[in-house]
C-alpha positions in Angstrom: -21.5 19.4 -35.8 -19.4 15.7 -35.3 -19.2 13.6 -31.9 -15.6 14.9 -31.0 -16.6 18.8 -31.7 -18.7 19.0 -28.3 -16.1 17.6 -26.3 -13.2 20.1 -27.9 -16.1 22.6 -27.2 -16.2 21.4 -23.0 -12.6 21.3 -23.1 -12.2 24.5 -24.1 -14.7 25.7 -21.8 -13.2 24.2 -18.9 -10.1 25.8 -19.9 -11.4 29.2 -19.2 -9.9 31.5 -17.1 -11.0 31.4 -13.2 -10.3 35.1 -12.2 -11.5 34.3 -8.4 -9.3 31.4 -8.0 -7.1 33.7 -5.7 -9.7 34.5 -3.3 -9.5 31.9 -0.3 -13.4 32.3 0.9 -16.5 30.9 -1.4 -18.7 33.9 0.7 -15.8 36.5 -0.7 -16.4 35.1 -4.3 -20.2 35.2 -4.2 -19.9 39.1 -2.8 -17.5 39.8 -5.7 -19.7 38.6 -8.3 -22.9 40.5 -6.8 -20.7 43.6 -6.8 -19.0 43.3 -10.3 -22.7 42.4 -11.9 -24.3 45.3 -10.2 -21.6 48.1 -11.3 -21.7 46.6 -14.8 -25.5 47.3 -15.0 -24.8 50.7 -13.6 -21.9 51.2 -16.0 -24.0 50.6 -18.7 -26.9 53.2 -17.6 -24.5 55.7 -17.2 -22.5 55.3 -20.2 -26.1 55.3 -22.5 -27.2 58.7 -21.1 -24.8 60.7 -22.7 -25.3 59.1 -26.1 -29.1 59.9 -25.9 -30.3 56.6 -24.9 -32.8 55.8 -21.9 -32.7 53.7 -19.0 -35.6 51.6 -20.3 -33.2 51.1 -23.6 -29.7 50.5 -21.9 -31.2 48.4 -18.8 -31.9 45.3 -20.6 -28.3 45.7 -22.3 -27.0 46.3 -18.6 -28.6 43.1 -17.3 -27.6 40.5 -20.4 -23.8 42.0 -20.0 -24.3 41.6 -16.6 -25.4 37.7 -17.0 -22.6 37.4 -19.0 -20.1 38.2 -16.4 -22.1 36.1 -13.9 -21.8 33.2 -16.1 -17.9 34.2 -16.3 -17.0 34.2 -12.8 -19.6 31.3 -11.9 -18.1 29.1 -14.4 -15.0 29.2 -12.6 -16.5 28.7 -9.2 -18.6 25.9 -9.8 -16.3 23.7 -12.4 -14.2 21.8 -9.8 -17.9 20.7 -8.4 -18.8 19.5 -11.9 -15.8 17.9 -12.9 -16.1 15.9 -9.5 -19.7 14.9 -10.4 -18.1 13.6 -13.7 -15.1 11.9 -11.9 -17.3 10.2 -9.3 -19.7 8.6 -12.5 -16.0 7.3 -13.9 -15.1 6.0 -10.5 -18.7 3.6 -9.9 -17.4 2.4 -13.8 -14.0 1.5 -12.1 -12.1 4.7 -13.7 -10.3 5.8 -11.3 -7.9 7.8 -13.7 -10.0 11.1 -13.9 -8.2 14.3 -12.0 -9.9 17.7 -11.1 -8.6 21.1 -11.8 -8.2 22.4 -8.4 -6.5 25.8 -9.0 -8.7 27.8 -6.7 -7.6 28.3 -3.1 -11.0 28.5 -1.5 -13.0 25.5 0.2 -14.4 24.6 -3.0 -10.1 24.2 -4.2 -9.7 22.4 -1.0 -12.6 20.1 -1.6 -10.8 19.1 -5.0 -7.7 18.5 -3.9 -8.9 16.0 -1.3 -11.2 14.6 -4.2 -7.7 14.1 -6.1 -5.8 12.7 -2.9 -9.1 10.1 -2.6 -8.7 9.2 -6.2 -5.2 8.6 -6.3 -5.9 6.3 -2.9 -8.6 4.4 -4.3 -6.8 3.8 -7.4 -3.8 2.7 -5.4 -6.0 0.3 -3.6 -8.0 -1.0 -6.8 -4.5 -1.9 -8.3 -3.4 -3.4 -5.2 -6.8 -5.7 -5.1 -6.2 -7.0 -8.5 -2.4 -7.3 -8.1 -3.3 -9.3 -4.5 -6.5 -11.5 -6.5 -4.1 -12.3 -9.7 -0.9 -13.1 -7.3 -2.9 -15.3 -4.8 -4.5 -17.2 -7.8 -1.0 -17.8 -9.4 0.3 -19.0 -5.9 -2.5 -21.6 -4.7 -2.7 -22.9 -8.5 0.9 -23.8 -8.3 1.3 -26.2 -5.4 -2.7 -27.3 -6.1 -1.4 -28.4 -9.8 1.8 -30.4 -8.6 0.1 -32.1 -5.9 -2.9 -33.0 -8.5 -0.3 -34.5 -11.1 1.6 -36.2 -8.7 -1.9 -37.9 -7.2 -3.2 -38.4 -10.7 0.3 -40.5 -11.3 0.0 -42.6 -8.5 -3.7 -43.2 -9.1 -3.1 -44.3 -12.7 -0.1 -46.4 -11.6 2.5 -44.3 -13.3 4.2 -43.6 -10.4 4.5 -46.0 -7.3 3.5 -44.5 -4.1 7.3 -44.7 -2.7 8.4 -42.4 0.1 9.7 -40.1 -2.0 6.4 -39.4 -3.7 4.7 -38.8 -0.8 7.0 -37.2 0.4 6.5 -34.8 -2.6 2.9 -34.4 -2.1 3.3 -33.6 1.5 5.4 -30.8 0.7 3.0 -29.3 -1.6 0.8 -29.8 1.0 2.4 -28.2 3.6 3.3 -25.3 1.0 -0.3 -24.6 0.2 -1.1 -24.6 4.1 1.6 -22.3 4.8 0.0 -19.6 1.9 -3.5 -20.3 3.6 -2.4 -19.8 7.1 -0.4 -16.2 5.3 -3.3 -15.1 3.8 -5.3 -15.3 7.0 -3.1 -13.6 8.8 -3.0 -10.8 6.4 -6.7 -10.6 6.3 -6.9 -10.1 10.2 -4.2 -7.2 9.1 -6.9 -5.7 7.0 -9.5 -6.0 9.1 -7.9 -4.2 12.1 -8.7 -7.4 14.4 -5.0 -7.9 15.7 -4.1 -7.1 19.5 -0.7 -7.8 21.2 -0.9 -10.2 24.3 2.5 -9.1 25.8 4.0 -10.9 28.0 8.0 -11.0 29.6 10.3 -13.7 27.4 13.2 -15.2 28.3 14.6 -14.6 24.8 17.2 -17.3 24.6 14.8 -19.6 25.1 12.8 -18.3 22.8 15.3 -17.8 19.6 16.2 -21.6 20.4 12.2 -22.7 19.7 12.2 -20.8 16.6 15.8 -22.1 15.3 15.0 -25.6 16.0 11.4 -25.2 14.6 13.5 -23.5 11.3 15.8 -26.1 11.0 13.6 -29.0 10.9 12.0 -27.0 8.1 15.7 -26.2 6.6 17.8 -29.5 7.2 20.2 -28.4 5.0 20.8 -24.8 6.7 23.4 -24.3 9.4 21.3 -22.0 12.3 23.6 -20.0 14.7 22.2 -18.2 17.2 24.0 -15.7 19.2 21.9 -14.0 22.3 23.3 -11.8 25.1 23.2 -14.0 28.3 20.1 -13.2 30.5 18.0 -11.0 27.9 14.6 -10.5 28.6 12.1 -8.8 26.6 8.1 -7.8 26.6 6.7 -9.3 23.5 3.7 -10.7 22.4 5.3 -14.3 21.6 3.0 -15.3 18.6 3.8 -12.4 16.7 7.3 -12.2 17.4 7.6 -16.0 16.4 5.9 -14.9 13.2 8.4 -12.1 12.8 11.9 -14.3 13.9 10.3 -17.3 12.0 9.9 -15.9 8.6 13.1 -14.0 8.9 14.6 -17.3 9.1 13.0 -19.2 6.3 13.5 -16.3 4.4 17.2 -16.3 4.7 17.7 -20.2 4.6 15.9 -20.3 1.2 18.1 -17.7 -0.1 21.3 -18.6 1.4 23.9 -21.0 0.3 23.1 -24.9 1.3 25.3 -25.5 4.4 26.5 -21.9 4.9 25.4 -20.3 8.4 22.3 -18.3 9.1 23.3 -16.0 12.6 20.2 -14.9 14.5 21.3 -12.2 17.0 19.7 -10.6 20.2 21.0 -8.2 22.3 19.3 -5.4 24.0 17.8 -2.3 22.8 19.5 1.4 22.8 16.6 2.0 25.8 16.4 -0.2 28.7 13.7 -3.1 28.3 14.3 -2.9 24.3 15.0 -5.7 22.1 17.4 -6.0 18.8 17.0 -9.0 16.7 19.0 -9.1 13.5 19.2 -12.5 10.9 22.0 -12.5 8.4 22.7 -14.6 5.6 25.5 -15.2 2.9 23.1 -15.3 -0.1 22.7 -12.7 -3.0 21.3 -9.9 -1.2 18.9 -7.3 -2.0 19.9 -4.4 -4.4 19.1 -1.0 -2.3 16.7 0.0 -5.1 14.5 -3.0 -3.7 14.6 -2.9 -0.2 11.8 -0.5 -0.1 9.7 -3.1 -1.8 10.5 -6.5 -0.2 8.2 -5.7 2.5 5.1 -5.5 0.5 3.0 -8.3 -0.4 4.2 -10.9 -3.1 7.1 -9.0 -3.5 10.5 -11.7 -4.0 12.8 -8.4 -5.3 15.1 -8.8 -7.9 18.2 -10.4 -7.0 19.4 -13.6 -8.0 18.4 -16.1 -5.6 14.7 -14.6 -5.3 13.2 -15.9 -8.4 9.6 -16.4 -8.3 7.9 -19.8 -8.9 11.6 -21.9 -8.0 11.0 -24.8 -6.1 10.8 -24.4 -2.5 10.1 -20.7 -3.3 8.3 -18.5 -0.8 4.9 -17.0 -1.4 6.5 -13.4 -1.0 4.3 -12.8 2.0 6.4 -13.4 4.6 8.3 -10.2 4.9 5.0 -8.6 4.6 3.9 -10.1 7.8 7.0 -9.5 9.7 6.6 -6.4 9.2 3.2 -6.1 10.2 3.8 -8.0 13.7 6.6 -5.3 13.8 4.7 -2.4 13.5 1.9 -3.9 16.1 5.2 -4.0 18.5 5.4 0.0 17.6 9.3 -1.4 16.3 11.0 -0.8 13.1 12.2 -3.7 10.6 14.6 -2.8 8.1 17.6 -4.3 5.5 21.0 -3.0 6.3 24.2 -2.3 4.3 26.5 -5.0 4.2 29.4 -5.9 2.1 27.5 -9.2 1.1 24.3 -11.5 2.1 21.4 -10.1 3.5 21.3 -8.6 6.9 17.6 -7.7 8.4 17.1 -6.1 11.3 14.1 -5.4 13.9 14.1 -3.0 16.7 11.3 -3.5 19.2 10.8 -0.4 21.8 10.0 -1.0 25.4 6.9 -2.7 26.4 4.8 -3.2 29.6 3.4 -6.6 30.1 -0.5 -7.0 29.1 -2.4 -7.4 32.4 -4.5 -10.4 32.8 
């Protein structure tokens, strides 16, 4: 027998019918097995009497047939457990593609379905982990390589240490610092070590501070705040700052130079709520990409969202914005607009944190 033949036999054996699958209780299945085997043994003995066979002759035959019936019925009951054992061993080797045939409706079937969901979740986590490591390595390598090239040219005397060259090195250093800061934020997200420090904010003053900071980092962009006079809201200043700053940075990088980036703040539908919107006149985000732009390292597929371009983002800003919004119990979404991109953040009413 070749190596492949046992595998074929195993697959065929695994595909045998499972007549007890419709039953919803494992205890009922055990009862059915006992009753069926007893009935088979009795029927074989009764069948032998008219033919002249004594019980001592027909009883062994009945026992053997009963064992065959038990094997067939028990196979369907225990097959998911054997499949889960094999799948768990495969997961230990890093293979998360194995699934269990979950056709029964009893407790074992429910366990098999839960196992399949767990396997799918682990496969997704493993995929995200691999992508995360690959993307972080790429993002860290880009500014480090550029900074190293600049410093090597200066050290070798190829390039003089002019203010322009030093500004280029400083820009790469700042980009590296932003990436490290964002990765630290995301590590706190994964660890669940992020609590809100809620306080009552003067929204106009808050937006003015964030816009001034964004304008310093993007001197070519034109930021236009539009805040309802006297607007106040309860939020964590630092987390909300992350939301607005990342949205402004995203809009400034993807919008045309010199064109306005508008920041709108108005009261929410519920008293004490807050609605923030950031809009630019860039290429916008295609509808099929809008659900993915808030994922880590996702930059979308529209023009202007290219990876690796000078001044390009890390693909973490919108993911952090969504995380900070979720902490507030709010919602962040990309709106349908005729042109450009408009992202809305909605925060529900909150109560300030007591000292």
